[in-house]
N, C-alpha and C positions, 0 to 999 in steps of 0.2 A: 419322718416318712413311715407310713404304716407297713409293717411286715407280716402281720397276722390278722385275718378277719375270721371270727367265729360267728356262724349264723345261728339264729334262733327264730324261725319263722312260724312257730305255733304259739298262739295266744295262751293255750292251756298250759298249766304247770303239770307236766307229766314226768314219768321216770327218766325220759331223755333229758328233760329240762333240769331235773335234780342233779343228774350226773354231769351234765354240761356245766352247771353253775359251780360245782365243786372244783372242776378242772380250771375253769376260767378265773376263779379267784386267785389261783396260784400263777396262772399264765400271765395275768395282768401285771405282775411284778417282774416278769422275765422279758416281755416283748413290748414293742410299740404296736399295740393291738387295739382293735375295736370289736365290739359286739354289734352285730347287725340284725335288726328285726325287733323282737320284743324283749322287755327287761327280764333279767334273772336276779334273784335276791343276792345281795352282797357283791354284785358285779358292776363294772363301769356302766354308766348310762348308755343305752344303745343308740346307734345311728340308723338311718334308713338304708335300704339297699342302694339307692341312688348315691347317697353319700359314701357308702363303702366302695362303690365303683370309682367314684371320683378320687378317693384316698389311695386307690391302688392303680391309678392310671400310669404311674411310672414305677419302676422297680425301686425298692428301698435301698439305701446306701449299703454297699457291701454284699448285696444279694442279687441273684439273677431274677427273682420274682417274689412277690408276696404270696403267702399261702392263704387260701380260703379253706377252713375246716368245716365240713358239713356233716349232719347226722340224720337228715330226713330226705325223702325223695324230692320234695319241693325245693329243698336247699341245693341238692345236686343240680336240678334244672337251672336254678338261678346262677350257680357257678358256671355251668356249661355255657349259658348265654353270655356271661361276662367274659369268659376266656375265648370261646370259639366263635361267637357272633360279633362281639364288640372288640375282640382282639386284645384284651387287657393282659399285661404280663403277670399272670397269676398261675399258681399250681393248685390243684384240687386234691385235698385229703378227705376221705370219707370214712366215718366210723359206722360199723354195722353190728347190731346186737342180736337181731332176730335170726335164729337157726332155721331159716326156710328159704326156698329158692328165689322167691320174688317174681314179679311179673316180667315178661319179655322186655318191656321198656326199662324197668329198673335194672335188669341185668345188662342191657345195652349201656345205660348210664354208668354202671359200675365199671364196665370195661374201659370207659373213657376217663376214669379218675387217674390222677398221677400216682396215688398210693391209697391202699385200703388198710383199715384197721378193723379187726374183729375182736369182740369182747370175750369170745369163747372159741375153743378149737372147733366145736360143732358148727358155729356160724362160719368160721373160716373155710371149712370143708365144702360148704355149699356155694361159695362165691365163684364167679366166672374167671377169676384170676387170683394169683397168690396174695395173701394178706398177712400182716403182722398181728399177732395175738397180744392184746393189751387188756387185761381184765379191768373192770371198773374198780375204783377205790372209793373210800369214804373219808370225809373230813372228821377225824376223830376228836377234834376240839369242839366243833359245832354239835356233833352227836356224842354225848358223854353221859356217864351214869349219874343218877341223882345221889346226893349225899344221903338222903332218906327217902327211899322209894315210896313208903306208905304215905309220907307227907306230900310227896310230889303227886301221887295219885289223888289224894284228898283235895289238892289245889285245882284239879281239873273240874271238880264240881259234878262229876257224873254218877256219884253214888256208889255204895258198896265199899268194901275194904280193899278189893283187888280189881285190876282191869286187864282184859285181853282185847286184842283188836285184829282186824284185817284191814289192809290199806290198798286202795286201788279203785279204778272205775268199777261201778256196780254193773256187772255183766257176767254172762256165762263163762267167757274166756278166763276171767279172773277167779272163777270158782266162788263167787260171793254166796251162791246158794249152798255150796258145800259147807261153808263156815256157819251160815245160819242154821242149817240142819243139824250140824254137830252141836251148836250151842243150845238149840231147843232140846236135844237129848240130854246134854250134860249139865247145863246150868241148874236144873232143879236139885241136883246133888251137891251143888256148891253155892249156897245162898249168899255168900259174901262176894261173889264175882259179878262184875258188870262187863258186858261185851260191847265193843264199839265197831260199827261198820263205817269206815272212813273212805269217802270217795264220791265223785259226782256221778250223775246219771245222764247219759246221752239220750236224745229224744227217742231213738230207736229202741232203747232199753227201758223205757218208762214202765211198760207193762210187766217186764221181768222184775223190776224193783218193787212195784206195787204188790206183786204176788209174794215177794219175800216179806214185806211189811205185814201182809195179811196172815202169813204163816206165823209170824211172831205174835200178832194179836190173838190168833186162835189158840196159841199155846199159853196165853196169859202172861207173856214175858215182855210186854211193851215197855215196862219201866226198867228192864235189865238188858235188853238188846237194843241199843240206840243207834239210829241212823243219823250220823252227823253231817252228811254231805261233804263237800270239799272243805278242808281245813286250810287256812292260809299257811304258806310254807314257813313263815317265821314262827308260827305257833307249834309246828309239828315236833321239833326237838323236845320241848317241855312236855308235850303230851306223851311221846313215845317213852321217855325215860321214867314215866310213872307207871308203865305197864309191867305186868309180871310175865307176859308171854305175847309174842306176835304170831299170828297164824296166817299162812299163805298156802292156799289149796287150788292153784290155778289149773286149768286144763292145758293151757299153753302160756309160756312166758319166754320173752327174748333173753333177758338176763335176770332181772328181778333185784332191784336195789333195796327194797324195803327191809328184807331180813338183814342186810348189811348195816343199815341204819340202826336197826334194833340191836344188833350185836355190839356196835360201837357204843350204844347207850346202856350196855350191860343187861340186855334183855334177850333171852334165848328165843328160838323160833321152832314152830312145828310146820312142816311143809310137805307137799307132794314133790316128787322128783321131776320138777320142771326147771327151766332156766339154768342158773348156775348154783342152785340150792344144794345139790349133793356135795359139790366141792367145798362150799363155805360152811357146811355142817361139821366138817372136820371129824369124820367118823363118829358122829353123834355126841361129841363133846360140847359143841356150840349150838347145835340145833338137831332136831330129830326129823328124819325123812320117813314118811309112811305111805302106804297105799291108800287110795281114796276111801275104800270101805273100812279102813282101820283108823280114820281120823278121829272119830268120836271117842273110841276107846283110848287112843293115845292122849287126847286132850284131857279126858277124865283122869288118867294115870298121872299126868304131869301136874295137874291142879291139885291132886291129892297128896303131893309130896313137895310142899313149899321149900323145904331146906335143899332138896336136890335141884329144884328149879333155880333157886338163888345161886347155888354153886355153878350150875350150867351158865347162868348169866355172867358170872365173874370170868369163867373161861372164855365165853363169847367175846367179852370186852378185850381180854388179853389177845385173843386170836385176831380181832379186828385191828388192833394197834400194830401187832407184829407183822401181819400178812396182808392186810387189806386197806392200808392207808392211801389216800388220794395222791400223795407224793410219788408213790411207785407208778401209778397210772400216768401222771404227768411226765415222769422220766421216760416211760416207754413211748409216749406220744412225741416227746422231744427228739428221741432217736429217729423216729420216722421223719420228722421235719428236717432234721439235719441231713438225712439221706436224700430227701427230695431237693433240698437246697444245693447239695453237692452233685446233683444230677445222677444219683444212683437209684436203682429200683429198690424200694423197701419190701424185700421178699422174705425176710426172716419169719419163721413160724412162731416165734415167741419173743417178746420184748421184756419178759419178766426176769 
């Protein structure tokens, strides 16, 4: 009998998808569980929402109810329909990453959840009811350093002796323009470096993306600042471990998992103070946090000292393994589940 349903109702492979997949891979060995909606890499094949409702029509043996774990507004709605309209014996646990108030409807749904998980204290403080703080973790086996970084970069086929990248949807919120502007200024001083812009373009951001490509063409850097589009998730670990540096300069970020993936791959990061970046930078030993107008100067300085960059990458890997493994996230989530199954309110401020 199914005791846990994890929902994934977005076809796109987003940061939410990546963090969900890392957790589900471990949860599948712990629970009689199903993934409902769209597939996630390395996870059990998904079932439909209709099948998930059928599988949780009766409580699992030894439990009062099954748990549905949701991470998006559409998934909360599906859970509320199943529990409150269809009367299924389920409990709803929802994870929130974004440190923003949300719409009135979202806040109403959040109040209807049986338990809330926030990935940062900032996100927890904005929720309409208490939440348990469980930061995201990373699969440090999937994301691991290259035995030979130069060789790993060469295998990407993107040219140059070294690579840097930004990862995420190409739009203003993600600061893709900031990355491109910094690269246009800095790359002429580092002829061995190729920069990658990795991420898809939503229809509403097509003009924004084309303007960035025109900026690159006008600078004569079309062969050195490459727009790869969306890269399949199974190819990303090999690509990231070949980098010398990951750059994340968003205007807003809920949590931001790409720097953690880089850290676990032995790659340091340069970032603005968004999401959870300041905490995972570990006082500048694993990543560097800068003001937006200092990004180009910091990028230039970091690329100018390959030995220091490599040392920071080694520290980043050690920090990722010691402090940011996905097992710690799963353990925190499990404590919330057990509280829900025991009929207690999961109101702790931290599960770390």
